[in-house]
MIDOSE-1310 file (N, C-alpha, C; in nm, 2 decimals, decimal comma, always signed):
residues 150
makv	+1,68/+0,05/+0,62/+1,59/+0,06/+0,50/+1,65/+0,00/+0,38; +1,58/-0,07/+0,30/+1,63/-0,13/+0,18/+1,66/-0,02/+0,07; +1,76/-0,05/+0,00/+1,80/+0,04/-0,11/+1,73/-0,01/-0,24; +1,68/+0,09/-0,31/+1,61/+0,06/-0,44/+1,71/+0,01/-0,54
syee	+1,68/-0,11/-0,60/+1,77/-0,17/-0,69/+1,78/-0,09/-0,82; +1,90/-0,10/-0,88/+1,93/-0,03/-1,00/+1,83/-0,07/-1,11; +1,80/-0,20/-1,12/+1,71/-0,26/-1,22/+1,57/-0,20/-1,20; +1,53/-0,19/-1,07/+1,39/-0,14/-1,04/+1,38/+0,00/-1,09
verl	+1,48/+0,08/-1,06/+1,47/+0,22/-1,10/+1,48/+0,23/-1,26; +1,56/+0,15/-1,32/+1,57/+0,16/-1,47/+1,44/+0,11/-1,53; +1,37/+0,01/-1,48/+1,25/-0,04/-1,53/+1,14/+0,08/-1,51; +1,14/+0,14/-1,40/+1,05/+0,25/-1,37/+1,08/+0,37/-1,47
kntl	+1,20/+0,41/-1,49/+1,24/+0,51/-1,58/+1,19/+0,48/-1,72; +1,21/+0,36/-1,76/+1,17/+0,32/-1,90/+1,02/+0,32/-1,91; +0,95/+0,27/-1,81/+0,80/+0,27/-1,81/+0,75/+0,42/-1,82; +0,80/+0,51/-1,74/+0,76/+0,65/-1,74/+0,79/+0,71/-1,88
kekg	+0,91/+0,68/-1,93/+0,96/+0,74/-2,05/+0,86/+0,70/-2,17; +0,83/+0,57/-2,17/+0,74/+0,52/-2,27/+0,60/+0,59/-2,27; +0,56/+0,63/-2,15/+0,43/+0,70/-2,14/+0,45/+0,85/-2,15; +0,57/+0,90/-2,17/+0,59/+1,04/-2,19/+0,61/+1,12/-2,06
yklt	+0,66/+1,05/-1,96/+0,68/+1,11/-1,83/+0,83/+1,10/-1,79; +0,88/+1,18/-1,70/+1,01/+1,17/-1,65/+1,01/+1,13/-1,50; +1,12/+1,06/-1,46/+1,13/+1,03/-1,32/+1,19/+1,14/-1,25; +1,11/+1,24/-1,20/+1,15/+1,36/-1,13/+1,20/+1,32/-0,99
pqrr	+1,28/+1,41/-0,93/+1,32/+1,38/-0,79/+1,20/+1,35/-0,70; +1,09/+1,42/-0,72/+0,98/+1,39/-0,63/+0,92/+1,25/-0,65; +0,90/+1,22/-0,78/+0,85/+1,08/-0,81/+0,95/+0,98/-0,76; +1,08/+1,00/-0,78/+1,18/+0,91/-0,73/+1,17/+0,89/-0,58
aivd	+1,15/+1,00/-0,51/+1,14/+0,99/-0,36/+1,01/+0,91/-0,32; +0,90/+0,93/-0,39/+0,78/+0,86/-0,36/+0,80/+0,71/-0,39; +0,86/+0,68/-0,50/+0,88/+0,53/-0,53/+0,98/+0,47/-0,43; +1,08/+0,55/-0,39/+1,18/+0,50/-0,29/+1,10/+0,46/-0,16
iiik	+1,02/+0,55/-0,12/+0,94/+0,52/+0,01/+0,85/+0,40/-0,01; +0,78/+0,39/-0,12/+0,70/+0,27/-0,14/+0,78/+0,14/-0,14; +0,89/+0,14/-0,20/+0,98/+0,02/-0,20/+1,03/-0,01/-0,07; +1,08/+0,10/+0,00/+1,14/+0,08/+0,14/+1,04/+0,03/+0,24
negs	+0,91/+0,06/+0,22/+0,81/+0,03/+0,31/+0,72/-0,08/+0,25; +0,77/-0,17/+0,17/+0,70/-0,27/+0,10/+0,63/-0,36/+0,21; +0,51/-0,39/+0,19/+0,43/-0,48/+0,29/+0,36/-0,39/+0,39; +0,38/-0,26/+0,39/+0,32/-0,17/+0,49/+0,18/-0,13/+0,45
hltt	+0,15/-0,14/+0,32/+0,02/-0,10/+0,27/-0,01/+0,05/+0,31; +0,07/+0,14/+0,27/+0,06/+0,28/+0,31/-0,06/+0,35/+0,24; -0,12/+0,44/+0,31/-0,22/+0,53/+0,25/-0,14/+0,65/+0,19; -0,21/+0,73/+0,11/-0,14/+0,84/+0,04/-0,09/+0,94/+0,15
eely	-0,17/+0,96/+0,26/-0,13/+1,05/+0,36/+0,00/+1,00/+0,44; +0,00/+0,87/+0,46/+0,12/+0,81/+0,53/+0,24/+0,82/+0,44; +0,22/+0,80/+0,31/+0,33/+0,81/+0,21/+0,38/+0,95/+0,21; +0,29/+1,05/+0,21/+0,32/+1,19/+0,21/+0,41/+1,22/+0,33
nlvk	+0,37/+1,18/+0,45/+0,44/+1,21/+0,57/+0,58/+1,15/+0,57; +0,60/+1,03/+0,51/+0,73/+0,97/+0,50/+0,82/+1,04/+0,40; +0,76/+1,07/+0,28/+0,83/+1,14/+0,17/+0,88/+1,28/+0,22; +0,79/+1,35/+0,29/+0,82/+1,48/+0,34/+0,95/+1,49/+0,43
eecp	+0,98/+1,38/+0,50/+1,10/+1,37/+0,58/+1,23/+1,38/+0,49; +1,22/+1,32/+0,37/+1,33/+1,33/+0,28/+1,33/+1,44/+0,18; +1,21/+1,49/+0,15/+1,18/+1,58/+0,05/+1,08/+1,69/+0,10; +1,13/+1,78/+0,20/+1,04/+1,87/+0,27/+0,95/+1,96/+0,19
eigl	+1,00/+1,99/+0,06/+0,93/+2,09/-0,02/+0,81/+2,02/-0,09; +0,80/+1,89/-0,09/+0,69/+1,82/-0,16/+0,55/+1,85/-0,10; +0,45/+1,86/-0,19/+0,32/+1,89/-0,15/+0,23/+1,76/-0,15; +0,13/+1,76/-0,08/+0,03/+1,65/-0,07/-0,03/+1,63/-0,21
atvy	-0,06/+1,73/-0,28/-0,12/+1,72/-0,42/-0,02/+1,65/-0,51; +0,11/+1,67/-0,50/+0,21/+1,61/-0,58/+0,21/+1,46/-0,55; +0,20/+1,42/-0,43/+0,20/+1,28/-0,39/+0,07/+1,21/-0,44; -0,04/+1,28/-0,43/-0,17/+1,22/-0,48/-0,16/+1,20/-0,63
rtvl	-0,11/+1,30/-0,70/-0,10/+1,29/-0,85/+0,00/+1,18/-0,89; +0,11/+1,17/-0,82/+0,21/+1,07/-0,85/+0,16/+0,93/-0,82; +0,09/+0,91/-0,71/+0,03/+0,78/-0,68/-0,07/+0,74/-0,79; -0,15/+0,83/-0,83/-0,25/+0,80/-0,93/-0,18/+0,76/-1,07
llee	-0,07/+0,84/-1,10/+0,00/+0,81/-1,22/+0,07/+0,67/-1,21; +0,13/+0,64/-1,10/+0,19/+0,51/-1,08/+0,09/+0,39/-1,08; -0,03/+0,42/-1,03/-0,14/+0,32/-1,04/-0,18/+0,30/-1,18; -0,20/+0,41/-1,25/-0,24/+0,41/-1,39/-0,14/+0,32/-1,48
mgiv	-0,02/+0,34/-1,44/+0,09/+0,27/-1,52/+0,11/+0,13/-1,47; +0,05/+0,09/-1,37/+0,06/-0,05/-1,32/+0,19/-0,07/-1,24; +0,24/+0,03/-1,18/+0,36/+0,02/-1,10/+0,32/+0,00/-0,95; +0,21/+0,06/-0,91/+0,15/+0,03/-0,78/+0,01/-0,01/-0,80
trld	-0,05/-0,08/-0,70/-0,19/-0,12/-0,71/-0,26/-0,07/-0,58; -0,38/-0,04/-0,60/-0,46/+0,01/-0,48/-0,52/-0,10/-0,41; -0,52/-0,10/-0,28/-0,58/-0,20/-0,20/-0,68/-0,14/-0,11; -0,81/-0,18/-0,12/-0,92/-0,13/-0,04/-0,95/-0,23/+0,07
lndg	-0,92/-0,20/+0,20/-0,95/-0,29/+0,31/-1,08/-0,26/+0,38; -1,17/-0,19/+0,31/-1,30/-0,15/+0,37/-1,29/-0,07/+0,50; -1,18/+0,01/+0,51/-1,17/+0,10/+0,63/-1,17/+0,25/+0,59; -1,22/+0,27/+0,46/-1,23/+0,41/+0,41/-1,11/+0,47/+0,36
csry	-1,00/+0,39/+0,36/-0,87/+0,44/+0,31/-0,82/+0,35/+0,19; -0,77/+0,42/+0,09/-0,70/+0,35/-0,02/-0,55/+0,33/+0,02; -0,51/+0,21/+0,01/-0,37/+0,18/+0,04/-0,30/+0,14/-0,08; -0,17/+0,15/-0,09/-0,10/+0,12/-0,21/+0,02/+0,03/-0,18
elvh	+0,05/-0,06/-0,28/+0,16/-0,15/-0,27/+0,22/-0,17/-0,41; +0,35/-0,20/-0,41/+0,42/-0,22/-0,54/+0,38/-0,34/-0,61; +0,37/-0,33/-0,74/+0,34/-0,45/-0,83/+0,47/-0,51/-0,87; +0,48/-0,64/-0,85/+0,60/-0,71/-0,90/+0,58/-0,77/-1,03
eden	+0,69/-0,76/-1,12/+0,68/-0,81/-1,25/+0,64/-0,96/-1,26; +0,69/-1,03/-1,16/+0,66/-1,18/-1,17/+0,53/-1,22/-1,11; +0,45/-1,13/-1,06/+0,32/-1,16/-1,01/+0,21/-1,15/-1,12; +0,13/-1,26/-1,13/+0,02/-1,26/-1,23/-0,10/-1,19/-1,17
hqhh	-0,12/-1,20/-1,04/-0,24/-1,15/-0,98/-0,19/-1,08/-0,85; -0,28/-1,00/-0,79/-0,26/-0,94/-0,66/-0,25/-1,06/-0,56; -0,17/-1,04/-0,46/-0,16/-1,14/-0,36/-0,28/-1,13/-0,27; -0,30/-1,23/-0,19/-0,41/-1,23/-0,10/-0,38/-1,17/+0,04
hlic	-0,47/-1,12/+0,11/-0,45/-1,05/+0,24/-0,53/-1,11/+0,35; -0,47/-1,11/+0,47/-0,54/-1,14/+0,59/-0,55/-1,01/+0,67; -0,67/-0,98/+0,71/-0,69/-0,85/+0,78/-0,76/-0,88/+0,92; -0,69/-0,83/+1,02/-0,74/-0,85/+1,16/-0,84/-0,74/+1,18
tncg	-0,96/-0,78/+1,22/-1,07/-0,69/+1,24/-1,06/-0,62/+1,38; -0,96/-0,67/+1,46/-0,95/-0,61/+1,59/-0,84/-0,50/+1,59; -0,72/-0,53/+1,54/-0,61/-0,43/+1,55/-0,58/-0,37/+1,41; -0,64/-0,43/+1,30/-0,62/-0,37/+1,17/-0,49/-0,42/+1,10
kvle	-0,42/-0,51/+1,16/-0,29/-0,56/+1,10/-0,33/-0,63/+0,97; -0,24/-0,61/+0,87/-0,26/-0,67/+0,73/-0,14/-0,77/+0,71; -0,17/-0,89/+0,68/-0,07/-0,99/+0,65/-0,09/-1,03/+0,50; +0,02/-1,05/+0,43/+0,01/-1,10/+0,29/+0,03/-1,25/+0,29
vegd	-0,06/-1,31/+0,21/-0,06/-1,46/+0,19/+0,03/-1,48/+0,07; +0,13/-1,57/+0,09/+0,22/-1,60/-0,02/+0,16/-1,71/-0,11; +0,18/-1,69/-0,24/+0,13/-1,79/-0,34/-0,01/-1,76/-0,38; -0,05/-1,81/-0,49/-0,19/-1,79/-0,54/-0,27/-1,92/-0,51
llev	-0,36/-1,90/-0,42/-0,45/-2,01/-0,37/-0,56/-2,04/-0,46; -0,58/-1,97/-0,57/-0,70/-1,98/-0,65/-0,68/-2,03/-0,79; -0,56/-2,09/-0,82/-0,53/-2,13/-0,96/-0,63/-2,23/-1,01; -0,66/-2,33/-0,93/-0,76/-2,43/-0,98/-0,90/-2,38/-1,00
lehn	-0,94/-2,30/-0,90/-1,07/-2,23/-0,91/-1,08/-2,14/-1,03; -0,98/-2,06/-1,05/-0,97/-1,97/-1,16/-0,98/-2,05/-1,30; -0,90/-2,15/-1,31/-0,91/-2,24/-1,43/-1,05/-2,29/-1,45; -1,11/-2,34/-1,35/-1,25/-2,39/-1,36/-1,35/-2,29/-1,40
iesk	-1,34/-2,17/-1,35/-1,43/-2,06/-1,39/-1,40/-2,02/-1,53; -1,28/-2,01/-1,57/-1,25/-1,97/-1,71/-1,30/-2,08/-1,81; -1,29/-2,20/-1,77/-1,34/-2,31/-1,86/-1,50/-2,31/-1,86; -1,56/-2,31/-1,75/-1,70/-2,32/-1,74/-1,77/-2,20/-1,80
ydfk	-1,72/-2,08/-1,78/-1,79/-1,96/-1,83/-1,73/-1,90/-1,95; -1,63/-1,96/-2,01/-1,56/-1,91/-2,12/-1,52/-1,76/-2,10; -1,45/-1,74/-1,99/-1,42/-1,60/-1,94/-1,27/-1,60/-1,90; -1,20/-1,50/-1,96/-1,05/-1,49/-1,93/-1,03/-1,40/-1,82
ikdh	-0,99/-1,45/-1,71/-0,96/-1,37/-1,58/-0,83/-1,30/-1,59; -0,83/-1,18/-1,57/-0,70/-1,09/-1,57/-0,64/-1,08/-1,44; -0,73/-1,07/-1,33/-0,68/-1,04/-1,20/-0,79/-1,08/-1,10; -0,75/-1,10/-0,97/-0,85/-1,12/-0,87/-0,79/-1,06/-0,74
svkf	-0,88/-1,04/-0,65/-0,83/-0,99/-0,52/-0,91/-1,06/-0,41; -0,84/-1,11/-0,31/-0,90/-1,19/-0,20/-0,86/-1,13/-0,07; -0,96/-1,11/+0,02/-0,93/-1,06/+0,15/-1,00/-1,14/+0,25; -0,93/-1,19/+0,35/-0,99/-1,27/+0,46/-0,99/-1,18/+0,58
ygic	-1,10/-1,17/+0,65/-1,12/-1,09/+0,77/-1,13/-1,19/+0,89; -1,05/-1,16/+1,00/-1,06/-1,24/+1,11/-0,98/-1,17/+1,23; -0,93/-1,26/+1,32/-0,85/-1,21/+1,43/-0,71/-1,27/+1,42; -0,61/-1,18/+1,43/-0,47/-1,23/+1,42/-0,43/-1,30/+1,54
secs	-0,31/-1,37/+1,54/-0,27/-1,45/+1,65/-0,24/-1,36/+1,77; -0,19/-1,24/+1,76/-0,16/-1,16/+1,87/-0,29/-1,12/+1,94; -0,39/-1,08/+1,87/-0,52/-1,04/+1,93/-0,59/-1,16/+1,99; -0,57/-1,28/+1,93/-0,63/-1,40/+1,99/-0,58/-1,44/+2,12
kn	-0,46/-1,40/+2,16/-0,40/-1,43/+2,29/-0,46/-1,34/+2,40; -0,51/-1,22/+2,36/-0,56/-1,13/+2,46/-0,71/-1,15/+2,49
């Protein structure tokens, strides 16, 4: 498992402090799990089960509240894959927009697409409609290579 970088924790502490919150051991454990499982697109329940292994006294309500707080603060973002579950992933400082996702409709695997594929389209929309785009989310649904083989 990856270790949370000192810079990442300091940035998080500062962000929480600016908003009047502390990085409690429970919040730290939740953030650690999100970072360690980056790319897994965990639901709150999955996050709770993983955090509980390291922090057995934590309650599900604490995890829900913390995830909502982290989302509010822009530390994590919610990802809706149209499966009835909200999933969460870390927001990186260097990302202008959410990255794009490929979702297998057969096995449910989620792959992240590297790079922003919509820069030209976004610029054209901004120019044509005099509209400043802040973010976008793109999801492609299909069959992954493993399911295609079967």
